[in-house]
N, C-alpha and C positions, 0 to 999 in steps of 0.2 A: 368731539361733539360739544357744542355750546349749550349749556343749561341756562335757562332764564334767571335762575337764582344766582348765577355767577357774574352777572352783568351789573356794573355799578357805575354811576356818573362819578366824575372827579370830585364833585361837591360831597357826594355820599362817602367817598373814601376819606376825605379830609374830616368830615364830621364823625365818622364811625371807624377810624383806622384800627383801633384795638380790637373791636368786635370782628371786623373782617379778617384781620390777622389771625385771631383766635379760631375762627372758623376754618381757615386754611390749615393752621397748625394741627387742629383736632380732626382734619380730614372730612369735615362736614361738607366742605366744597373743595374741589381740587385746585381751582384757580379763581382769580378775580379779574375779569375783563373790565378795563377802565375806558369809559366813554367820555370824550370831551368834545363839545361842539358837534354832537351827533356822529362822531367818528371814533372807531376803536383806535385808541392811542397806546395803550400799554396792557401788560399782563403781570399780575402779582402771583407768584407761586411760592411754595415752601422751599426751604433750603435743601431739603433731601430731594425734592423733585428737580431742582436746579442742578444738583450734583449728578443725579441720574442722567439728565439730559446732557451735561457736559461729557460724561463718560461715553455716552452714545455717540456724540459728535467726534470725540477722539478716536473711537473704534472705527467709524466711518472714514475719517481722514487717513487713518493707517491703511485701511483696506484699499482706498482709491490711490494712495501714494505708491502702492506696490504695483500698479497697473502700468 
């Protein structure tokens, strides 16, 4: 689910990178959705969340490879 507090323009990210990064690291927000030219372009997540998602993908790939 997307929370309004997690949406940032590319300009806001450039100007406030450390602040946004600290919010993600402290889990104040789970992710930062980055908007450029009125389109969602990227997502910034914590390293631990990235690693968790990578493990989930590997597990799913292993399950589907056995089929």
